[in-house]
MIZAMI-965348 format. One record per residue (C-alpha): residue number from 1; residue in three letters; x, z, y. Coordinates in steps of 0.25 Angstrom, whole numbers. Each point is the difference from the previous one (the first is absolute). Last residue first. Example, Ala and Ser with C-alpha at 12.3 -4.5 7.8 and 13.67 -1.06 7.14 Angstrom:
BEGIN
    n  res     c1     c3     c2
    2  SER     55     29     -4
    1  ALA     -6      2    -14
This chain:
BEGIN
    n  res     c1     c3     c2
  216  LEU    183      0     73
  215  ARG     -4    -15      4
  214  SER    -11     -6      8
  213  ALA      0     13      9
  212  VAL    -14      3      5
  211  GLY     -4     -3     14
  210  GLU      5      5     14
  209  ILE     12      8      1
  208  LEU      1     14      5
  207  PRO     12      2      8
  206  GLY     11     10     -4
  205  PHE     -1     14      6
  204  ARG      7      8     10
  203  ALA     -8     11      7
  202  PRO     -3      6     14
  201  GLY    -11     10      2
  200  ILE    -15      4     -1
  199  GLU     -7    -10     10
  198  THR    -15      2      1
  197  ARG    -11    -10     -2
  196  HIS    -15      2      1
  195  PHE     -8    -11     -7
  194  LEU    -15     -2      5
  193  ARG    -10     -7     -9
  192  GLY     -4     13     -6
  191  ASP     11     10      3
  190  ARG     12     -5     -8
  189  VAL     13      8      2
  188  ILE     13     -8      2
  187  ARG     14      7     -1
  186  VAL     12     -8      4
  185  VAL     14      0     -5
  184  THR      9     -7     10
  183  GLN     10    -11     -4
  182  HIS     14     -2      0
  181  PRO      7    -13     -6
  180  GLY     -9     -8      9
  179  THR    -14     -5     -2
  178  GLY     -8     13      2
  177  VAL    -10      9     -6
  176  PRO      2     10    -11
  175  ALA    -13      4     -7
  174  VAL    -10     11     -1
  173  LEU    -15     -2     -2
  172  ILE    -10     11      1
  171  GLY    -15      0     -4
  170  ARG    -11      6      9
  169  ASP     -9    -11     -5
  168  SER      7     -7    -12
  167  LEU     12     -9      2
  166  GLN     -2    -14     -7
  165  ASP     -2     -7     14
  164  MET     12      6      5
  163  LEU      8     -6    -12
  162  ALA     -6    -14      3
  161  GLY      3      1     14
  160  PRO     15      1     -3
  159  VAL      8     10      8
  158  LYS      9     -7     10
  157  ALA     14     -5     -1
  156  VAL      0      6    -14
  155  ALA     11      9     -6
  154  GLY     -1      4    -14
  153  ASP     -5     12     -8
  152  VAL    -15      0      5
  151  LEU     -8     12     -3
  150  ILE    -15     -1      0
  149  ARG     -9     12     -1
  148  ASP    -15      2     -3
  147  TYR     -1    -13     -6
  146  PRO    -12    -10      0
  145  ALA      3     -7     -8
  144  HIS      3     -1    -15
  143  ARG     -2    -15     -2
  142  THR      4     -3     14
  141  PHE     15      1     -2
  140  GLY      8     -1     12
  139  GLU      3    -14      6
  138  LEU     14      4      6
  137  GLY      3      6    -14
  136  ASP     -1    -14     -7
  135  ALA     -2      4    -14
  134  VAL      6      4    -13
  133  MET     -8     13     -4
  132  ALA      3     15     -3
  131  VAL    -12      9     -3
  130  VAL      4     15      1
  129  ASN     -8     11     -5
  128  GLY      6      1    -14
  127  ILE     14      5      2
  126  LYS      4      4    -14
  125  MET     15      0      4
  124  ALA      4    -11    -10
  123  ALA    -13     -8      4
  122  PHE      3      1     15
  121  ARG     15     -5     -3
  120  ASP     -5    -12     -8
  119  GLU    -10     -3     11
  118  ALA     11      1     11
  117  LEU      9    -10     -8
  116  GLU    -12    -10     -2
  115  VAL     -3      1     15
  114  LEU     14     -2      4
  113  THR      2    -12     -9
  112  ARG    -13     -6      5
  111  PHE      5      0     15
  110  ARG    -10     -1     11
  109  ASP     -3     14     -2
  108  LEU    -13      8      1
  107  THR     -4     15     -2
  106  VAL    -14      6     -3
  105  VAL      1     15      0
  104  GLN    -11      9     -5
  103  ARG     -4     14      2
  102  VAL     11      5     10
  101  LEU     12      8      1
  100  ARG      7     -1    -14
   99  ALA     -3    -15     -1
   98  LEU      6     -1     14
   97  ILE     14      5     -5
   96  ALA     -1    -10    -12
   95  ALA     -4    -11     10
   94  GLN     12      3      8
   93  PHE      9     -1    -12
   92  GLY     -6    -13     -5
   91  SER     13     -8      1
   90  GLY     -5     -9     11
   89  CYS    -15      2      1
   88  GLY     -1     -7     14
   87  VAL    -14      2      6
   86  GLU     -5     13     -5
   85  LEU    -16      1      1
   84  VAL     -5     15     -1
   83  LYS    -12      6     -6
   82  HIS     -2     14      5
   81  GLU     -7     12     -7
   80  PRO     13      8      0
   79  ARG      2     -1     15
   78  LEU     12     -7      7
   77  ASP      2      1     15
   76  LEU      6    -14      1
   75  ALA     11      5     10
   74  ALA      6      9    -11
   73  LEU      1    -12     -9
   72  MET      8     -7     11
   71  ALA      9     12      2
   70  ALA      2      1    -15
   69  MET      5    -14     -2
   68  THR     10      1     12
   67  SER      5     13     -6
   66  PRO      1     -7    -14
   65  ALA      8    -12      5
   64  ALA     -7    -13     -1
   63  ILE      0     -9    -12
   62  ILE      8    -13      1
   61  GLN     -3    -14     -6
   60  GLY      9    -11     -5
   59  CYS     -9     -2    -12
   58  GLU      5     13     -7
   57  ILE      3     12      8
   56  PRO      9      5     12
   55  VAL     -1     14      4
   54  ALA     -4      6     14
   53  THR      7     13      3
   52  ASP     -3     15     -2
   51  GLY      9      1    -12
   50  TYR     -7      3    -13
   49  ALA      0    -14     -7
   48  GLY     13     -5      6
   47  SER      7     -1    -14
   46  GLN    -12     -5     -6
   45  TYR      1    -15      5
   44  PRO      7     -7    -11
   43  ALA     -8      8    -11
   42  SER    -14     -5      5
   41  LEU     -7      9     10
   40  PHE    -14      7     -2
   39  MET      5     11     -9
   38  ARG     11      4     10
   37  ARG    -11      3     10
   36  PRO     -5     12     -9
   35  VAL    -14      4      4
   34  GLU     -2     15      1
   33  ARG      8      5     11
   32  PHE     -4    -12      9
   31  ALA    -14      3     -4
   30  ASP      2     14      4
   29  LEU      5     -4     14
   28  ILE    -13     -9      2
   27  ARG     -9     12     -4
   26  GLU      8      9      8
   25  ASP     -3     -7     13
   24  ALA     11      5     10
   23  ILE      8    -13      1
   22  GLY     10      2     12
   21  ASN     13     -5     -4
   20  ALA      4     13     -7
   19  ALA    -12     -2     -9
   18  ILE      5    -13     -5
   17  ARG     14      6     -2
   16  ALA     -6     11     -8
   15  ALA     -8    -10     -8
   14  LEU     13     -7     -3
   13  ALA      6     13     -5
   12  ALA    -12      3     -9
   11  MET      1    -14     -6
   10  ASP     15      2     -2
    9  ASN     -2     13     -8
    8  ARG    -11     -6     -8
    7  ASP      8    -13     -3
    6  ARG     12      9     -4
    5  GLU     -9      8    -10
    4  PHE     -6    -13     -6
    3  ALA     14     -6     -2
    2  LYS      5     13     -7
    1  MET     10      9      6
C-alpha cells in the first residue's frame, strides 16, 4: 500500500475515533479526514501521527491529541466567514484544520523555528489563508483584530485581557485555564462589554509563556 493510501486510511480511522468521542460536526470530521497529520510532524515524531494522543514536536513543545483539538474546535462554533486567531501555532496542524473551516487564520508562536516550519508546510500543501507570525501570544495580534474566534493552545492562569479586547462582538474564545497540571477548558462569549463564561471540560496543556523566545 502506498504511503498516501495508508495516510488516507489512517486519517479516516482517526476521524472515526474523534466522532466516537462525541464530535458530530461533519465539517470538523471532514477536515481531520483531509489534512494529513503526518505531514505536520518531522520524521522523528511521525510514528504517533495518527494516534489519538499528544505528540512532541520541536522546541520542546507538544501538540494536543486530536480528540482534544476537535472538542475545542467544536466549542468555537466555526463558520466559513470567520477570521480566527490561534495562539500557539506549534506544528501548524491545527491551523491547517482551521484553514478548511474558516475564511482566514492568524496563528502565533513564540518560537521562530516552529513558525518557519509551519510556513513551509502550509506552502507545500498550498494553504493560502493562514498568516503565521512570531509573537507573544498572550498579547494577541492587534494588526488583524478584531477576531470572530480566538483559540488558545496553552494553559493560562486567566484569560489575558488583551485577547478578550481583540474578540469581536458575539465572538467566542476557547482556552484551557488553570495553573496546575490539569486545567479546565472555558468558552467565553463576548456580548458588548460583557463576557459570558462557561466550562467545557478538563484538559492537560503546557503553560503559555510570556514573550518571544530569544532562541529557536
